[in-house]
C-alpha positions in Angstrom: 22.6 -38.5 -30.6 20.4 -41.3 -29.4 18.2 -43.4 -31.7 15.2 -41.7 -30.2 16.6 -38.2 -30.8 17.5 -39.3 -34.3 14.0 -40.5 -34.9 12.6 -37.1 -33.8 15.0 -35.2 -36.0 14.2 -37.4 -39.0 10.4 -37.0 -38.5 11.0 -33.2 -38.2 12.9 -33.1 -41.5 10.2 -35.3 -43.1 7.5 -32.9 -42.0 9.4 -29.9 -43.4 10.0 -31.6 -46.7 6.4 -32.8 -47.0 5.1 -29.3 -46.2 7.5 -27.8 -48.8 6.3 -30.2 -51.5 2.7 -29.6 -50.6 3.0 -25.8 -50.8 5.0 -26.0 -54.0 2.2 -28.0 -55.6 -0.3 -25.4 -54.4 1.8 -22.4 -55.2 4.4 -23.4 -57.8 7.5 -21.2 -58.2 10.6 -22.0 -60.3 13.3 -19.3 -60.5 16.6 -20.0 -62.2 19.5 -20.7 -59.8 17.2 -20.9 -56.7 16.1 -24.1 -55.0 13.4 -23.8 -52.4 14.4 -25.5 -49.1 11.5 -24.8 -46.7 8.5 -22.7 -46.0 9.3 -19.7 -43.8 5.9 -18.0 -43.7 2.5 -18.7 -45.1 -0.3 -16.0 -45.0 -3.6 -15.4 -46.7 -2.0 -13.5 -49.6 1.6 -14.7 -49.9 4.0 -17.5 -49.1 7.7 -17.1 -48.3 10.2 -19.8 -49.1 13.8 -20.1 -47.9 15.8 -20.9 -51.0 19.5 -21.5 -51.9 21.6 -21.2 -55.0 24.5 -23.4 -56.2 27.0 -21.1 -54.4 25.3 -21.8 -51.1 23.8 -18.3 -50.9 20.4 -18.2 -49.2 17.4 -16.0 -50.1 13.8 -15.5 -49.1 11.4 -15.8 -52.0 8.0 -14.2 -51.5 5.3 -15.5 -53.9 1.9 -13.8 -53.9 -1.0 -16.2 -54.1 -3.3 -14.2 -56.4 -3.2 -14.7 -60.2 -1.4 -11.9 -61.8 -4.1 -11.6 -64.4 -6.5 -10.4 -61.7 -4.5 -7.1 -61.5 -4.1 -4.5 -64.2 -0.8 -4.8 -66.1 0.1 -1.2 -65.4 -0.3 -1.8 -61.6 2.0 -4.8 -61.8 4.6 -2.9 -63.7 4.4 0.0 -61.2 4.7 -2.4 -58.2 7.8 -4.1 -59.7 9.3 -0.7 -60.5 8.8 0.6 -57.0 10.2 -2.6 -55.5 13.4 -2.3 -57.6 13.7 1.4 -56.7 13.8 0.6 -53.0 15.3 -2.9 -52.9 17.9 -2.8 -55.6 19.4 0.4 -54.1 20.7 -1.8 -51.2 20.1 1.0 -48.7 21.0 0.3 -45.1 18.0 -0.7 -43.1 16.0 -2.1 -46.0 15.8 -5.7 -47.1 17.9 -6.0 -50.2 15.8 -7.1 -53.2 17.8 -9.1 -55.8 15.0 -10.0 -58.3 11.4 -9.4 -58.9 9.0 -10.6 -61.6 6.2 -12.9 -62.6 6.5 -16.7 -62.6 3.6 -19.3 -62.8 1.2 -16.4 -63.2 2.3 -15.0 -59.8 4.3 -12.1 -58.7 7.5 -13.0 -56.8 10.3 -11.2 -55.0 13.7 -12.6 -54.3 15.2 -11.0 -51.2 18.1 -11.4 -48.9 17.4 -13.8 -46.1 17.9 -11.9 -42.9 19.1 -13.8 -39.8 17.6 -12.4 -36.7 14.5 -12.0 -34.6 11.8 -9.3 -34.7 12.0 -6.2 -32.7 8.7 -7.2 -31.2 10.2 -10.4 -29.7 13.3 -8.5 -28.5 11.1 -6.1 -26.5 8.8 -8.8 -25.3 11.1 -11.6 -24.3 14.4 -10.0 -23.4 15.3 -7.4 -20.8 15.4 -3.9 -22.4 18.7 -3.0 -23.9 20.5 0.1 -22.8 18.7 3.4 -23.6 21.6 4.3 -25.9 21.0 1.2 -28.0 17.2 1.8 -28.1 17.8 5.4 -29.3 20.2 4.0 -32.0 17.4 1.8 -33.2 15.1 4.8 -33.4 17.8 6.6 -35.3 17.9 3.7 -37.8 14.2 3.7 -38.2 14.1 7.4 -38.9 16.7 7.0 -41.6 15.1 4.1 -43.4 11.6 5.6 -43.1 13.0 8.8 -44.6 14.3 6.9 -47.6 10.9 5.2 -48.1 9.1 8.6 -48.0 11.8 10.2 -50.2 10.9 7.6 -52.8 7.3 8.8 -52.8 6.1 5.8 -50.9 4.3 5.1 -47.6 4.9 2.1 -45.4 1.3 2.0 -44.1 1.9 -0.9 -41.6 4.8 0.1 -39.4 5.0 -2.1 -36.3 7.7 -3.9 -34.3 6.8 -7.3 -35.9 7.7 -5.8 -39.3 11.2 -4.9 -38.0 14.0 -7.4 -37.8 17.1 -7.1 -35.5 20.1 -8.6 -37.2 22.8 -10.5 -35.4 24.9 -7.3 -35.3 22.0 -5.5 -33.7 21.2 -3.3 -36.7 17.6 -3.0 -37.8 15.9 -4.1 -41.1 12.5 -2.8 -42.1 10.2 -5.3 -43.8 7.2 -4.9 -46.0 7.3 -1.5 -47.6 3.5 -1.3 -47.9 3.6 -1.2 -51.7 1.4 -4.3 -52.1 -1.8 -2.9 -50.7 -3.3 -1.7 -54.0 -2.3 -5.0 -55.6 -4.2 -6.9 -52.9 -7.3 -4.6 -53.3 -7.4 -5.2 -57.1 -6.9 -8.9 -56.6 -9.8 -9.1 -54.1 -7.8 -9.8 -51.0 -8.6 -6.5 -49.4 -11.5 -4.0 -49.7 -10.9 -0.3 -50.3 -12.5 0.7 -47.0 -10.6 -1.9 -45.0 -8.0 -0.5 -42.6 -4.8 -2.3 -43.6 -2.9 -1.8 -40.3 -2.5 -3.2 -36.8 -4.8 -1.9 -34.1 -2.0 -1.0 -31.7 -0.4 1.3 -34.4 -3.4 2.7 -36.3 -3.7 6.5 -36.3 -7.0 8.1 -35.3 -7.7 9.5 -38.8 -7.4 6.0 -40.3 -10.1 4.9 -37.9 -12.4 7.5 -39.6 -11.6 6.2 -43.0 -9.4 9.1 -44.0 -6.6 8.3 -46.5 -3.1 7.6 -45.3 -0.2 10.1 -45.7 3.3 10.6 -44.3 1.8 11.6 -40.9 0.0 8.2 -40.7 3.4 6.5 -40.7 4.7 9.0 -38.2 1.9 8.1 -35.8 2.9 4.4 -35.9 6.5 5.5 -35.5 5.4 7.3 -32.3 3.9 4.1 -30.9 7.2 2.3 -31.6 9.2 5.2 -30.0 7.1 4.8 -26.9 7.7 1.0 -26.9 11.5 1.6 -27.2 11.5 4.1 -24.3 9.2 2.3 -21.9 9.0 -1.3 -23.1 5.2 -1.5 -23.6 2.6 0.0 -25.9 1.1 3.4 -25.2 -2.5 2.1 -25.6 -3.5 -1.4 -24.5 -6.8 -3.0 -23.7 -8.6 -6.2 -23.2 -10.6 -6.0 -26.4 -10.1 -4.6 -29.9 -12.8 -2.0 -29.3 -11.1 -0.8 -26.1 -7.7 -0.4 -27.9 -9.2 1.5 -30.8 -11.2 3.8 -28.5 -8.0 4.6 -26.7 -6.2 5.3 -30.0 -8.9 7.8 -30.9 -9.7 9.4 -27.5 -7.2 8.6 -24.7 -4.6 11.3 -23.9 -1.0 10.8 -24.9 0.7 8.9 -22.0 3.3 10.7 -19.9 6.8 9.2 -20.1 8.6 8.1 -16.9 10.9 10.7 -15.3 14.1 9.2 -16.7 13.0 9.7 -20.3 10.6 12.7 -19.8 12.7 15.0 -21.9 11.4 13.1 -25.0 7.8 13.9 -24.1 7.6 16.8 -26.6 8.7 14.5 -29.4 6.3 11.8 -28.4 3.5 14.4 -28.3 4.5 15.5 -31.9 4.2 12.0 -33.1 1.1 10.8 -31.3 -1.1 13.9 -31.8 -4.7 12.8 -32.4 -5.2 15.2 -35.4 -2.7 14.8 -38.2 -2.5 18.6 -38.7 -1.0 18.8 -35.1 1.5 16.1 -35.8 5.1 16.5 -36.9 4.9 16.8 -40.7 7.9 14.8 -41.8 10.8 12.5 -40.8 13.1 15.6 -41.2 11.0 17.5 -38.6 11.3 14.5 -36.2 15.0 14.4 -36.6 15.3 18.1 -36.0 13.3 17.9 -32.8 15.3 15.0 -31.6 18.5 16.9 -32.2 17.2 19.8 -30.2 16.4 17.5 -27.3 19.5 15.5 -27.3 22.1 17.1 -29.5 23.3 15.7 -32.9 26.7 14.5 -31.7 25.4 12.5 -28.8 22.7 10.9 -31.0 24.8 10.0 -34.0 23.6 12.4 -36.7 20.6 10.9 -38.5 20.8 11.5 -42.3 17.5 11.8 -44.2 
């Protein structure tokens, strides 16, 4: 390495260390056995640190920015219980949660650090994988979403940027959607605010109706279309145009080579929730009818 390259590398390390120290002063966190190394992500409501223990194991520590006293104790206890119910079970397709609690008056989660890129980036920057691989990904999403719903939870914010592709090409679903009520009580969100991404929001949510299982299934339908075609079903040059299409535009027709999946897409993207497939199990059954369980791999929900 040249002296110039060494200088660039040193300045980069210095910047990362300076940012880390600055953020730790703003949002202190000290958890036994874990040493923060760098800032992975910094949003309005939480900051995520990459950390390492004495054995060299790495973890992602998510620290919420609101004071825990701004939220009812019962809500905090319920949130931590739900996190453990999903995360500590170490189910395939879910980020494994190793610890959860309160530190420096802030809620924190210690999770496995997943190596990989988002499904969004895979679909946007790489040539589409083989159809069989994309259907395997859909199978994995069905299985993990089924586990979330079986636990009595909704995801509420399904999108390709909340899905990681591991190095072995398996998927990991991020952000179970359990923190919404915490953020409302802490003043980071309003009750009437749609906590979702415009490309994935269901028509009933645009009308202010409460979310249920079918809300997640609508977003899953958007992802299914992206997996099959490589682009979103409803796009526009403005937020208003995108939302208008979500509410009023007809369900797009699939290309001929994947047209047999049109009935399933219709069942996921139906404008009215009562016309939508009612559960992950119903989605799996229709998929098996179209393709056959053996050729699909047998989704278990």
